[in-house]
MIFIBA-589888 format. One record per atom (N, C-alpha, C, O, CB): atom name; x, y, z; residue number from 1; chain. Coordinates in Angstrom, 3 decimals, m for minus. Glycine has a CB too. Layout:
REM residues N
CA, X, Y, Z, NUM, A
...
//
This chain:
REM residues 84
N, 55.968, m14.753, m79.625, 1, A
CA, 57.465, m14.290, m80.232, 1, A
C, 59.143, m15.533, m80.403, 1, A
O, 60.037, m15.459, m79.560, 1, A
CB, 57.895, m12.912, m78.948, 1, A
N, 59.198, m16.207, m81.210, 2, A
CA, 60.136, m17.198, m80.809, 2, A
C, 61.687, m16.970, m80.238, 2, A
O, 62.501, m16.765, m81.139, 2, A
CB, 60.213, m17.936, m81.909, 2, A
N, 62.003, m16.973, m79.442, 3, A
CA, 63.428, m16.933, m79.687, 3, A
C, 64.018, m18.506, m79.055, 3, A
O, 65.149, m18.448, m78.574, 3, A
CB, 64.127, m15.450, m78.848, 3, A
N, 63.499, m19.540, m79.036, 4, A
CA, 63.744, m20.849, m78.487, 4, A
C, 65.023, m21.393, m78.880, 4, A
O, 65.738, m20.474, m79.279, 4, A
CB, 62.718, m21.764, m78.860, 4, A
N, 65.802, m22.902, m78.948, 5, A
CA, 66.884, m22.479, m79.656, 5, A
C, 67.442, m21.860, m79.308, 5, A
O, 67.434, m21.096, m80.273, 5, A
CB, 66.856, m22.124, m80.499, 5, A
N, 67.988, m21.463, m78.709, 6, A
CA, 69.117, m20.404, m78.373, 6, A
C, 69.989, m20.057, m77.852, 6, A
O, 69.485, m20.494, m76.818, 6, A
CB, 69.034, m19.818, m78.154, 6, A
N, 71.458, m19.412, m77.318, 7, A
CA, 72.624, m20.275, m76.459, 7, A
C, 71.929, m18.970, m75.860, 7, A
O, 72.306, m17.828, m76.123, 7, A
CB, 74.617, m20.716, m76.832, 7, A
N, 71.223, m19.182, m75.303, 8, A
CA, 71.000, m17.827, m73.717, 8, A
C, 71.073, m18.008, m72.926, 8, A
O, 71.129, m19.190, m72.587, 8, A
CB, 70.041, m17.130, m73.209, 8, A
N, 71.113, m17.303, m72.284, 9, A
CA, 71.425, m18.268, m70.677, 9, A
C, 71.018, m17.259, m69.733, 9, A
O, 70.498, m16.216, m70.129, 9, A
CB, 73.298, m18.810, m70.230, 9, A
N, 71.366, m17.671, m67.592, 10, A
CA, 70.691, m17.202, m66.953, 10, A
C, 68.995, m17.167, m67.413, 10, A
O, 68.298, m17.777, m68.224, 10, A
CB, 71.365, m16.142, m66.791, 10, A
N, 68.777, m16.038, m66.349, 11, A
CA, 67.118, m15.999, m65.992, 11, A
C, 66.493, m15.128, m67.041, 11, A
O, 66.925, m14.120, m67.599, 11, A
CB, 66.719, m15.305, m64.395, 11, A
N, 64.938, m16.027, m67.207, 12, A
CA, 64.228, m15.090, m68.205, 12, A
C, 64.424, m14.006, m68.000, 12, A
O, 64.655, m13.857, m66.800, 12, A
CB, 62.976, m15.115, m68.329, 12, A
N, 64.480, m12.734, m68.764, 13, A
CA, 64.659, m11.696, m68.684, 13, A
C, 63.082, m11.024, m68.370, 13, A
O, 62.060, m11.280, m69.006, 13, A
CB, 65.454, m11.363, m69.831, 13, A
N, 63.185, m10.317, m67.478, 14, A
CA, 61.995, m9.371, m66.466, 14, A
C, 61.279, m8.412, m67.430, 14, A
O, 60.075, m8.215, m67.268, 14, A
CB, 62.805, m8.262, m65.099, 14, A
N, 62.025, m7.732, m68.540, 15, A
CA, 62.026, m7.120, m69.802, 15, A
C, 60.528, m7.791, m70.488, 15, A
O, 59.535, m7.078, m70.627, 15, A
CB, 63.575, m7.513, m70.683, 15, A
N, 60.541, m8.938, m70.795, 16, A
CA, 59.326, m9.204, m71.243, 16, A
C, 58.015, m9.218, m71.045, 16, A
O, 57.056, m9.484, m71.769, 16, A
CB, 59.379, m9.829, m71.412, 16, A
N, 58.202, m8.710, m69.355, 17, A
CA, 56.601, m8.815, m68.911, 17, A
C, 56.285, m7.372, m69.779, 17, A
O, 55.328, m7.340, m70.553, 17, A
CB, 56.184, m8.762, m66.824, 17, A
N, 56.993, m6.423, m69.623, 18, A
CA, 55.972, m5.008, m70.721, 18, A
C, 55.040, m5.319, m72.555, 18, A
O, 54.360, m4.651, m73.334, 18, A
CB, 57.607, m3.541, m71.306, 18, A
N, 55.611, m6.786, m72.467, 19, A
CA, 55.080, m7.208, m73.716, 19, A
C, 53.984, m8.024, m73.546, 19, A
O, 53.909, m9.252, m73.494, 19, A
CB, 56.006, m7.857, m74.500, 19, A
N, 53.046, m7.062, m73.457, 20, A
CA, 51.367, m7.133, m72.827, 20, A
C, 50.491, m7.495, m73.592, 20, A
O, 49.386, m7.266, m73.100, 20, A
CB, 50.723, m5.908, m72.373, 20, A
N, 50.427, m8.080, m74.832, 21, A
CA, 49.655, m8.399, m76.355, 21, A
C, 50.501, m9.256, m76.819, 21, A
O, 50.524, m9.633, m77.991, 21, A
CB, 49.434, m7.157, m77.511, 21, A
N, 51.354, m9.673, m75.816, 22, A
CA, 52.409, m11.044, m76.596, 22, A
C, 51.449, m12.055, m76.549, 22, A
O, 50.768, m12.147, m75.528, 22, A
CB, 54.024, m11.683, m75.677, 22, A
N, 51.301, m12.717, m77.338, 23, A
CA, 50.276, m14.011, m77.082, 23, A
C, 51.318, m15.833, m77.347, 23, A
O, 50.510, m16.758, m77.266, 23, A
CB, 48.660, m13.758, m78.666, 23, A
N, 52.108, m16.105, m77.488, 24, A
CA, 53.113, m16.615, m78.211, 24, A
C, 53.938, m16.548, m77.390, 24, A
O, 53.444, m15.711, m76.635, 24, A
CB, 53.454, m16.112, m79.349, 24, A
N, 55.390, m16.984, m76.731, 25, A
CA, 56.161, m17.160, m75.897, 25, A
C, 57.129, m18.460, m76.046, 25, A
O, 57.386, m19.384, m75.274, 25, A
CB, 55.428, m17.095, m74.859, 25, A
N, 57.566, m18.136, m77.392, 26, A
CA, 58.902, m19.638, m77.374, 26, A
C, 59.876, m19.505, m75.999, 26, A
O, 59.290, m18.658, m75.326, 26, A
CB, 60.340, m19.502, m79.064, 26, A
N, 60.709, m19.801, m75.485, 27, A
CA, 61.660, m19.514, m74.972, 27, A
C, 62.397, m21.114, m75.147, 27, A
O, 63.621, m21.077, m75.266, 27, A
CB, 61.353, m18.803, m73.577, 27, A
N, 61.835, m22.320, m75.167, 28, A
CA, 62.530, m23.501, m75.005, 28, A
C, 63.692, m24.185, m75.360, 28, A
O, 63.803, m24.351, m76.574, 28, A
CB, 61.989, m24.055, m75.244, 28, A
N, 64.501, m24.586, m74.740, 29, A
CA, 65.778, m24.929, m75.097, 29, A
C, 67.048, m24.038, m75.497, 29, A
O, 67.968, m24.009, m76.314, 29, A
CB, 65.552, m25.640, m76.000, 29, A
N, 66.258, m22.969, m73.858, 30, A
CA, 67.621, m21.736, m74.051, 30, A
C, 68.191, m22.059, m73.314, 30, A
O, 69.079, m21.217, m73.455, 30, A
CB, 67.594, m20.213, m73.894, 30, A
N, 68.576, m22.752, m72.360, 31, A
CA, 69.305, m23.086, m71.299, 31, A
C, 69.313, m21.663, m69.932, 31, A
O, 70.149, m21.074, m69.246, 31, A
CB, 70.860, m23.470, m72.041, 31, A
N, 67.826, m21.661, m70.143, 32, A
CA, 67.696, m20.840, m69.095, 32, A
C, 67.499, m21.303, m67.787, 32, A
O, 67.012, m22.433, m67.755, 32, A
CB, 66.819, m20.103, m69.335, 32, A
N, 67.766, m20.694, m66.492, 33, A
CA, 67.559, m21.295, m64.943, 33, A
C, 67.028, m20.169, m64.235, 33, A
O, 66.779, m19.055, m64.695, 33, A
CB, 68.991, m21.851, m64.124, 33, A
N, 66.892, m20.561, m63.132, 34, A
CA, 66.610, m20.210, m61.958, 34, A
C, 64.889, m19.703, m62.029, 34, A
O, 64.212, m19.997, m63.014, 34, A
CB, 67.743, m19.096, m61.522, 34, A
N, 64.253, m18.845, m60.750, 35, A
CA, 63.286, m19.027, m60.785, 35, A
C, 62.375, m18.472, m61.563, 35, A
O, 62.631, m17.269, m61.579, 35, A
CB, 63.135, m19.009, m59.974, 35, A
N, 61.478, m18.689, m62.197, 36, A
CA, 60.756, m18.016, m63.002, 36, A
C, 60.130, m17.510, m62.618, 36, A
O, 59.466, m17.797, m61.622, 36, A
CB, 60.297, m18.363, m63.698, 36, A
N, 60.048, m15.659, m63.846, 37, A
CA, 59.326, m13.935, m63.142, 37, A
C, 58.380, m14.045, m62.404, 37, A
O, 57.822, m15.140, m62.481, 37, A
CB, 58.641, m12.820, m64.137, 37, A
N, 58.006, m13.411, m61.775, 38, A
CA, 56.344, m13.669, m61.482, 38, A
C, 56.250, m12.326, m63.008, 38, A
O, 55.197, m12.528, m63.613, 38, A
CB, 55.450, m13.046, m59.175, 38, A
N, 56.611, m11.804, m63.291, 39, A
CA, 56.099, m10.672, m63.972, 39, A
C, 55.820, m11.732, m65.112, 39, A
O, 55.920, m10.878, m65.993, 39, A
CB, 57.132, m9.226, m64.241, 39, A
N, 55.662, m12.420, m65.538, 40, A
CA, 55.363, m13.720, m66.965, 40, A
C, 54.153, m13.403, m66.262, 40, A
O, 53.478, m13.256, m67.281, 40, A
CB, 56.115, m15.759, m67.183, 40, A
N, 53.236, m13.151, m65.215, 41, A
CA, 52.095, m12.604, m65.193, 41, A
C, 51.026, m11.504, m65.488, 41, A
O, 49.835, m11.227, m65.349, 41, A
CB, 52.132, m12.679, m64.629, 41, A
N, 52.351, m11.001, m66.042, 42, A
CA, 50.978, m9.935, m67.020, 42, A
C, 51.029, m10.065, m68.078, 42, A
O, 50.873, m8.972, m68.622, 42, A
CB, 50.903, m8.383, m67.076, 42, A
N, 51.160, m10.784, m68.713, 43, A
CA, 51.091, m11.892, m70.029, 43, A
C, 49.681, m11.998, m70.585, 43, A
O, 49.291, m12.450, m71.662, 43, A
CB, 51.536, m13.522, m69.569, 43, A
N, 48.952, m11.406, m69.459, 44, A
CA, 47.427, m11.854, m69.720, 44, A
C, 47.347, m12.778, m71.316, 44, A
O, 47.039, m13.947, m71.546, 44, A
CB, 46.329, m10.203, m69.805, 44, A
N, 47.871, m11.387, m72.427, 45, A
CA, 47.002, m12.284, m73.362, 45, A
C, 47.707, m13.313, m74.287, 45, A
O, 47.597, m13.641, m75.469, 45, A
CB, 46.204, m11.383, m74.282, 45, A
N, 48.773, m13.817, m72.834, 46, A
CA, 49.573, m14.949, m73.686, 46, A
C, 48.510, m16.596, m73.710, 46, A
O, 47.847, m17.054, m72.780, 46, A
CB, 51.403, m15.241, m72.688, 46, A
N, 48.688, m17.155, m75.091, 47, A
CA, 47.865, m17.809, m74.693, 47, A
C, 49.323, m19.574, m75.128, 47, A
O, 49.008, m20.679, m75.570, 47, A
CB, 46.033, m17.357, m75.633, 47, A
N, 50.117, m19.291, m74.918, 48, A
CA, 51.346, m20.622, m75.503, 48, A
C, 52.147, m19.608, m74.856, 48, A
O, 52.354, m18.465, m75.263, 48, A
CB, 51.767, m21.190, m77.533, 48, A
N, 52.583, m20.168, m73.781, 49, A
CA, 53.648, m19.999, m73.223, 49, A
C, 55.245, m21.711, m73.497, 49, A
O, 55.066, m22.712, m72.803, 49, A
CB, 52.859, m19.666, m71.537, 49, A
N, 55.600, m21.706, m73.773, 50, A
CA, 56.983, m22.741, m74.209, 50, A
C, 58.478, m22.799, m73.671, 50, A
O, 59.492, m22.318, m74.176, 50, A
CB, 57.300, m22.483, m75.603, 50, A
N, 58.303, m23.601, m72.381, 51, A
CA, 59.725, m23.360, m71.773, 51, A
C, 60.272, m24.510, m71.309, 51, A
O, 60.770, m24.518, m70.183, 51, A
CB, 59.763, m22.410, m70.648, 51, A
N, 60.263, m25.833, m72.227, 52, A
CA, 60.793, m27.148, m71.649, 52, A
C, 61.950, m26.889, m72.359, 52, A
O, 62.084, m25.973, m73.170, 52, A
CB, 60.013, m28.645, m71.902, 52, A
N, 63.045, m27.962, m71.947, 53, A
CA, 64.180, m28.056, m71.889, 53, A
C, 64.902, m26.683, m70.787, 53, A
O, 65.727, m26.246, m71.588, 53, A
CB, 64.540, m28.147, m73.400, 53, A
N, 64.990, m26.227, m70.127, 54, A
CA, 65.587, m25.088, m69.789, 54, A
C, 66.006, m25.548, m68.185, 54, A
O, 65.942, m26.728, m68.533, 54, A
CB, 64.544, m23.717, m70.026, 54, A
N, 66.185, m25.596, m67.487, 55, A
CA, 66.762, m25.796, m66.109, 55, A
C, 66.346, m24.912, m65.191, 55, A
O, 67.152, m24.182, m64.614, 55, A
CB, 68.132, m25.744, m66.071, 55, A
N, 64.477, m24.861, m64.845, 56, A
CA, 64.295, m23.640, m64.122, 56, A
C, 64.092, m24.395, m62.377, 56, A
O, 64.355, m25.594, m62.278, 56, A
CB, 62.740, m22.639, m64.879, 56, A
N, 63.747, m23.818, m61.422, 57, A
CA, 64.012, m24.147, m60.652, 57, A
C, 62.864, m23.448, m59.852, 57, A
O, 62.387, m22.403, m60.295, 57, A
CB, 65.250, m24.072, m60.534, 57, A
N, 62.396, m24.011, m58.655, 58, A
CA, 61.341, m23.328, m57.755, 58, A
C, 59.544, m24.078, m57.871, 58, A
O, 59.089, m25.207, m58.054, 58, A
CB, 61.367, m21.519, m58.357, 58, A
N, 58.870, m22.457, m57.605, 59, A
CA, 57.586, m22.843, m57.597, 59, A
C, 57.383, m22.230, m58.476, 59, A
O, 57.997, m21.236, m58.864, 59, A
CB, 56.771, m22.734, m56.614, 59, A
N, 55.778, m23.137, m59.266, 60, A
CA, 55.558, m21.894, m60.862, 60, A
C, 55.402, m21.005, m59.839, 60, A
O, 55.570, m21.234, m58.641, 60, A
CB, 53.949, m21.945, m62.321, 60, A
N, 54.902, m19.440, m60.629, 61, A
CA, 54.662, m17.927, m59.767, 61, A
C, 53.152, m18.215, m59.757, 61, A
O, 52.502, m18.960, m60.490, 61, A
CB, 55.189, m16.154, m60.655, 61, A
N, 52.737, m17.385, m58.674, 62, A
CA, 50.971, m17.536, m58.317, 62, A
C, 50.298, m16.516, m59.375, 62, A
O, 49.202, m16.090, m59.741, 62, A
CB, 50.451, m16.944, m56.432, 62, A
N, 51.610, m16.414, m59.609, 63, A
CA, 51.251, m14.657, m60.532, 63, A
C, 50.868, m15.448, m61.961, 63, A
O, 50.461, m14.790, m62.919, 63, A
CB, 53.143, m13.138, m60.842, 63, A
N, 51.015, m16.828, m62.039, 64, A
CA, 50.478, m17.338, m63.385, 64, A
C, 49.416, m17.478, m64.090, 64, A
O, 49.053, m17.633, m65.255, 64, A
CB, 50.648, m18.164, m63.498, 64, A
N, 48.851, m17.333, m62.585, 65, A
CA, 47.199, m17.664, m62.547, 65, A
C, 46.404, m16.097, m63.357, 65, A
O, 45.262, m16.107, m63.817, 65, A
CB, 46.569, m17.903, m60.426, 65, A
N, 46.969, m15.345, m63.361, 66, A
CA, 46.359, m14.195, m64.557, 66, A
C, 46.419, m14.625, m65.983, 66, A
O, 46.815, m13.809, m66.815, 66, A
CB, 47.236, m12.761, m64.578, 66, A
N, 46.070, m15.806, m66.342, 67, A
CA, 46.393, m16.612, m67.441, 67, A
C, 45.731, m16.843, m68.198, 67, A
O, 45.854, m17.574, m69.181, 67, A
CB, 46.728, m17.510, m67.302, 67, A
N, 44.603, m16.005, m67.696, 68, A
CA, 43.590, m16.670, m68.279, 68, A
C, 43.594, m17.176, m69.492, 68, A
O, 43.254, m18.343, m69.689, 68, A
CB, 42.715, m16.056, m68.253, 68, A
N, 43.871, m16.591, m70.189, 69, A
CA, 43.961, m16.624, m72.154, 69, A
C, 45.093, m18.017, m72.279, 69, A
O, 45.434, m18.391, m73.401, 69, A
CB, 44.993, m14.601, m73.153, 69, A
N, 45.560, m18.642, m71.166, 70, A
CA, 46.624, m19.675, m71.088, 70, A
C, 46.183, m20.494, m71.586, 70, A
O, 45.630, m21.174, m70.721, 70, A
CB, 47.130, m20.107, m70.000, 70, A
N, 45.944, m21.284, m73.337, 71, A
CA, 45.686, m22.316, m73.549, 71, A
C, 46.902, m23.202, m73.164, 71, A
O, 46.561, m24.084, m72.377, 71, A
CB, 45.222, m22.331, m74.743, 71, A
N, 48.302, m23.230, m73.506, 72, A
CA, 49.403, m24.036, m72.814, 72, A
C, 50.329, m23.616, m72.443, 72, A
O, 50.948, m22.578, m72.677, 72, A
CB, 49.870, m24.858, m73.325, 72, A
N, 50.519, m24.696, m71.628, 73, A
CA, 52.055, m24.537, m70.299, 73, A
C, 52.612, m25.564, m70.569, 73, A
O, 52.180, m26.625, m70.119, 73, A
CB, 51.856, m24.564, m68.427, 73, A
N, 54.213, m25.495, m71.737, 74, A
CA, 54.806, m26.596, m72.053, 74, A
C, 55.614, m26.563, m71.137, 74, A
O, 55.646, m25.402, m70.730, 74, A
CB, 55.287, m26.773, m73.256, 74, A
N, 56.520, m27.401, m70.390, 75, A
CA, 57.728, m27.352, m69.506, 75, A
C, 58.251, m29.110, m69.519, 75, A
O, 58.807, m29.412, m68.463, 75, A
CB, 57.227, m26.651, m67.744, 75, A
N, 58.164, m30.091, m70.385, 76, A
CA, 58.316, m31.016, m70.771, 76, A
C, 60.149, m31.021, m69.976, 76, A
O, 60.665, m29.988, m69.548, 76, A
CB, 57.841, m31.056, m72.407, 76, A
N, 60.871, m32.453, m69.948, 77, A
CA, 61.647, m32.452, m69.062, 77, A
C, 62.815, m31.756, m69.145, 77, A
O, 63.029, m31.450, m70.318, 77, A
CB, 61.817, m33.469, m68.828, 77, A
N, 63.541, m31.430, m68.503, 78, A
CA, 65.100, m31.400, m67.366, 78, A
C, 64.275, m29.571, m66.837, 78, A
O, 64.543, m28.380, m66.998, 78, A
CB, 67.634, m31.345, m68.682, 78, A
N, 63.488, m30.188, m66.348, 79, A
CA, 62.958, m29.264, m64.800, 79, A
C, 62.704, m30.093, m64.015, 79, A
O, 61.551, m30.332, m63.657, 79, A
CB, 61.623, m28.305, m64.739, 79, A
N, 63.702, m30.682, m63.598, 80, A
CA, 62.614, m31.598, m62.643, 80, A
C, 62.481, m31.354, m60.898, 80, A
O, 62.275, m32.115, m59.952, 80, A
CB, 63.134, m33.283, m62.818, 80, A
N, 62.685, m30.072, m61.018, 81, A
CA, 62.916, m29.152, m59.344, 81, A
C, 61.953, m27.650, m60.128, 81, A
O, 62.335, m26.480, m60.144, 81, A
CB, 65.454, m28.607, m58.688, 81, A
N, 60.737, m28.182, m60.668, 82, A
CA, 60.022, m27.310, m60.387, 82, A
C, 58.390, m27.503, m60.512, 82, A
O, 57.597, m27.778, m61.411, 82, A
CB, 60.529, m26.390, m61.070, 82, A
N, 58.344, m27.246, m59.305, 83, A
CA, 57.060, m27.611, m57.983, 83, A
C, 55.298, m27.268, m58.326, 83, A
O, 54.731, m26.333, m57.760, 83, A
CB, 57.475, m26.391, m56.416, 83, A
N, 54.637, m28.107, m59.247, 84, A
CA, 53.258, m27.375, m59.386, 84, A
C, 52.411, m27.187, m58.856, 84, A
O, 51.501, m26.528, m59.359, 84, A
CB, 52.692, m27.556, m59.962, 84, A
//
């Protein structure tokens, strides 16, 4: 699902976690902020997660270790407070 480069704001919607067959999620350049939701770790078929140019803070959720199919996790720029 590609919804990057939109005028979204706020946190990553928790509803994304119900899309368990999702393989591609691009929410880059959406002006999203806050902590990444633990529920994204439920997307076990996810191969590409593009999060760059947002304003995320905090730690990468431990649940991301469930993303065994993940090939690309992209945080590039403007995520200065995300701890890996």
